[in-house]
C-alpha positions in Angstrom: 83.1 133.6 -48.0 84.8 135.2 -45.0 83.1 134.4 -41.7 81.1 137.2 -40.3 82.1 136.2 -36.8 85.4 134.5 -35.9 86.3 133.5 -32.4 89.4 131.6 -31.3 90.2 130.3 -27.8 87.9 133.0 -26.2 88.3 133.1 -22.3 86.7 135.4 -19.8 87.5 135.6 -16.1 85.6 137.5 -13.4 88.0 137.6 -10.4 88.4 133.8 -9.7 85.5 132.7 -11.8 86.0 131.6 -15.5 82.8 132.4 -17.3 84.2 131.3 -20.7 86.9 128.6 -20.8 88.0 128.5 -24.5 85.3 129.2 -27.0 85.8 128.7 -30.8 83.2 129.9 -33.3 83.2 130.5 -37.0 79.9 131.9 -38.4 79.3 132.5 -42.1 77.1 135.4 -43.3 73.4 134.8 -43.5 73.2 132.1 -40.8 70.8 131.9 -37.9 72.7 130.6 -35.0 71.4 129.6 -31.5 73.6 129.4 -28.5 71.7 127.2 -26.2 72.3 126.4 -22.5 71.0 126.8 -19.0 71.2 130.0 -16.9 74.8 130.7 -16.0 76.3 128.7 -18.9 78.1 131.8 -20.3 75.8 132.7 -23.1 75.3 136.4 -22.1 79.0 136.8 -21.4 79.8 135.5 -24.9 77.3 137.8 -26.5 78.5 140.9 -24.6 82.1 140.2 -25.8 80.9 139.8 -29.4 78.9 143.0 -29.0 82.0 144.9 -27.7 80.4 145.5 -24.3 83.1 143.5 -22.5 86.8 142.6 -23.3 88.0 139.1 -23.4 90.6 137.9 -20.9 92.2 135.8 -23.6 91.6 134.9 -27.2 90.7 136.6 -30.5 87.3 138.0 -31.5 86.6 139.3 -35.0 83.4 140.7 -36.6 83.6 141.5 -40.3 87.3 140.6 -40.1 87.9 143.4 -37.5 88.6 143.3 -33.8 86.9 145.6 -31.3 89.4 148.5 -31.2 88.8 152.3 -31.0 89.5 152.5 -34.7 86.9 149.9 -35.6 84.2 150.7 -33.0 82.2 153.1 -35.2 82.3 150.8 -38.2 81.2 147.7 -36.2 78.4 149.6 -34.3 76.9 150.5 -37.6 76.9 146.9 -38.7 75.2 145.3 -35.6 71.9 145.4 -33.8 71.2 144.5 -30.2 68.1 143.2 -28.5 68.5 142.4 -24.8 66.5 140.2 -22.5 65.0 143.3 -20.9 65.0 146.9 -22.2 63.9 149.9 -20.2 62.2 152.8 -21.9 61.2 156.3 -20.9 57.7 155.8 -19.5 56.1 159.0 -20.9 57.2 158.6 -24.5 55.0 156.8 -27.0 56.2 154.0 -29.2 56.6 156.2 -32.2 58.4 158.9 -30.2 60.9 156.3 -28.9 61.4 155.1 -32.5 61.9 158.7 -33.7 64.6 159.3 -31.0 66.5 156.3 -32.3 66.0 157.3 -35.9 67.8 160.5 -35.2 70.7 158.6 -33.6 70.9 156.2 -36.5 70.1 158.9 -39.1 67.3 156.9 -40.7 64.1 158.3 -42.4 60.6 158.7 -40.9 59.4 156.3 -43.6 61.8 153.6 -42.2 60.3 154.2 -38.7 56.8 153.6 -40.1 58.0 150.6 -42.0 59.5 149.0 -38.9 56.5 149.8 -36.7 54.3 148.0 -39.2 56.7 145.1 -39.5 56.6 144.5 -35.7 52.8 144.8 -35.7 53.0 147.9 -33.4 50.7 150.2 -35.5 47.9 150.0 -33.0 50.3 150.9 -30.2 52.3 153.6 -31.9 50.6 156.4 -29.8 50.7 154.4 -26.5 53.1 155.3 -23.7 55.7 152.7 -23.2 54.7 152.2 -19.6 51.4 150.9 -20.7 52.8 148.2 -23.0 52.7 144.5 -22.1 56.0 142.5 -21.8 55.6 141.1 -25.3 54.9 144.5 -26.8 58.0 146.0 -25.1 60.1 143.2 -26.5 58.7 143.9 -30.0 59.6 147.5 -29.5 63.1 146.6 -28.4 63.4 144.4 -31.5 62.1 147.2 -33.7 64.8 149.5 -32.4 67.5 146.9 -32.9 66.7 146.6 -36.7 65.9 150.2 -37.4 69.2 150.9 -39.1 69.1 147.6 -41.0 72.1 145.9 -39.4 73.8 143.0 -41.1 74.4 141.2 -37.8 71.7 141.0 -35.1 72.3 139.8 -31.5 69.4 138.6 -29.5 70.0 137.8 -25.9 67.1 135.6 -24.6 64.5 137.9 -26.1 61.5 135.7 -25.2 62.4 135.0 -21.5 59.4 135.6 -19.3 56.9 136.0 -22.2 53.7 134.1 -22.4 53.4 131.5 -25.3 51.5 133.9 -27.6 54.0 136.8 -27.1 56.8 134.3 -27.7 55.2 133.1 -30.9 54.9 136.7 -32.1 58.6 137.2 -31.6 59.3 134.0 -33.4 57.2 135.1 -36.4 59.3 138.3 -36.7 62.6 136.3 -36.4 61.5 134.0 -39.1 60.9 137.0 -41.3 64.5 138.3 -40.6 65.8 134.8 -41.4 64.4 135.1 -44.9 66.3 138.4 -45.5 69.6 136.6 -45.3 70.7 138.5 -42.2 73.1 136.9 -39.7 71.4 136.3 -36.4 72.9 135.2 -33.1 70.3 134.1 -30.6 71.0 133.0 -27.0 68.2 131.0 -25.4 67.4 128.3 -22.9 64.2 127.2 -24.7 65.1 124.2 -26.8 62.0 124.7 -29.0 63.3 128.1 -29.9 66.6 126.7 -31.2 64.9 123.8 -32.9 62.4 125.9 -34.8 64.6 128.9 -35.8 68.2 127.8 -36.2 70.5 126.8 -39.1 73.2 125.9 -36.6 73.3 125.3 -32.8 75.9 125.6 -30.2 75.2 123.8 -26.9 77.2 125.6 -24.1 77.6 124.6 -20.4 79.9 126.0 -17.8 81.7 128.2 -20.3 82.4 125.5 -22.9 80.8 124.3 -26.1 79.7 120.8 -25.5 78.2 120.1 -28.9 77.6 121.9 -32.2 76.0 121.4 -35.6 72.7 121.5 -37.3 69.7 120.1 -35.3 69.8 116.8 -37.3 73.6 116.5 -36.9 73.4 116.8 -33.2 70.5 114.5 -32.8 72.0 111.8 -35.0 75.3 112.0 -33.2 73.5 111.3 -29.9 70.7 109.1 -31.1 71.4 106.1 -28.8 68.7 106.9 -26.3 64.9 106.6 -26.2 62.5 108.3 -23.8 59.4 106.6 -22.4 56.8 108.7 -20.7 54.1 106.9 -18.6 51.0 108.7 -17.5 49.3 107.7 -14.2 46.2 108.7 -12.2 47.4 108.9 -8.6 50.6 108.2 -6.6 50.8 107.8 -2.8 53.9 108.6 -0.9 54.7 105.0 -0.4 54.4 104.3 -4.1 56.7 107.2 -4.8 59.3 105.9 -2.4 59.2 102.4 -4.0 59.4 103.9 -7.5 62.6 105.8 -6.6 64.2 102.6 -5.2 63.1 100.7 -8.3 64.5 103.3 -10.7 67.8 103.7 -8.9 68.6 100.0 -9.3 67.9 99.6 -13.0 71.0 99.2 -15.2 69.2 99.9 -18.5 68.1 103.3 -17.2 70.1 106.4 -18.1 67.9 109.0 -16.4 64.5 109.4 -15.0 62.2 112.3 -14.0 59.0 112.3 -12.0 56.6 115.2 -12.9 54.0 115.0 -10.1 52.0 118.0 -11.2 51.6 116.5 -14.7 51.3 112.9 -13.2 53.9 111.4 -15.5 57.1 109.4 -15.3 59.9 110.0 -17.9 62.5 107.3 -18.4 65.5 107.8 -20.7 66.9 104.4 -21.7 69.9 103.3 -23.6 68.4 102.3 -27.0 68.5 98.6 -27.7 67.1 96.2 -30.3 64.9 94.7 -27.6 63.0 98.0 -27.1 59.5 96.3 -27.1 60.6 93.8 -24.5 62.0 96.6 -22.3 58.7 98.6 -22.6 56.7 95.5 -21.6 59.0 94.9 -18.6 58.6 98.5 -17.4 54.8 98.4 -17.7 54.9 95.2 -15.6 57.3 96.9 -13.0 55.1 99.9 -12.7 51.9 97.9 -12.3 53.5 96.0 -9.4 53.6 99.3 -7.7 49.8 99.4 -8.2 50.0 102.5 -10.4 47.1 102.9 -12.7 48.8 103.7 -16.1 46.6 105.1 -18.8 49.0 106.3 -21.5 52.5 105.8 -22.9 54.6 108.1 -25.2 57.8 107.1 -26.9 60.2 109.8 -27.9 63.5 109.9 -29.8 66.1 112.2 -28.2 65.6 116.0 -28.3 68.1 118.7 -27.5 67.3 118.5 -23.8 68.1 114.8 -23.8 71.4 115.4 -25.6 72.3 118.1 -23.2 71.4 115.9 -20.3 73.6 113.1 -21.7 76.6 115.5 -22.1 76.3 117.4 -18.9 74.0 115.7 -16.5 71.9 118.9 -16.4 68.6 119.8 -18.0 68.6 122.8 -20.4 65.7 124.2 -18.4 64.2 122.3 -15.5 60.8 123.9 -15.8 60.5 123.3 -19.5 58.7 120.0 -19.0 
């Protein structure tokens, strides 16, 4: 099958800043793809070029075997749907009125409007002014508009950023439904759990470059040489904190550490070894010498954030812990 998206050596420059530094993608039809990375990695720039909103500085971009030219613009716009991180609506129009406006643009039936309102669980809000919707409801409305014309390719640019956990889960449920309809979906996100739960294929991007790609299992197996230990403690005085940092900075087995004071836990990322139990015992002894009262220990295999940290030295999302 021909790829639905084909990108070769894509580069984008804004004055002296290169937002994209040579991206290659090939996405087959019916695939749910996540482009994962921290803020400023180039995710939105990549999507805007794929959506035809920006032109590349260099490289080739094809959707449905066509480039974004004036001759292909109408054809491609009929094929794609867009859902941005934030969408602004006319305050004094209701949900259904907004949907009817877009139905006239897309030339779709009223029955399709009602079908999509029902699909996005907006029936109880269809007569509500958009200014009175919550953030999650507005995102569901934006998603409803993006699929109204039944696009074959759907672009989602960080659609759950800023939403509470329940609202985010509601969006995930809808995306899982789309996934079952064999649509091609491109999602940008900095939430690793979003990529893990939804994706068929993942691209990790940082500073305008793809640093890893594959299915979740492929990526984790490729970088499975680390193990994370999370110690939970009761209290930590400033003097103990200073001694802890000195101790951690000297250790040769330690790849990375994080101290989460608000959650009262210490996370150590270690190079995996056959003597793992001995290393755990040694760390318990070291931390006890600091007179820390440890009451729990978690052992984790690498997740996407650990892989990203290994590749770039940067967390996918510092506040995700």
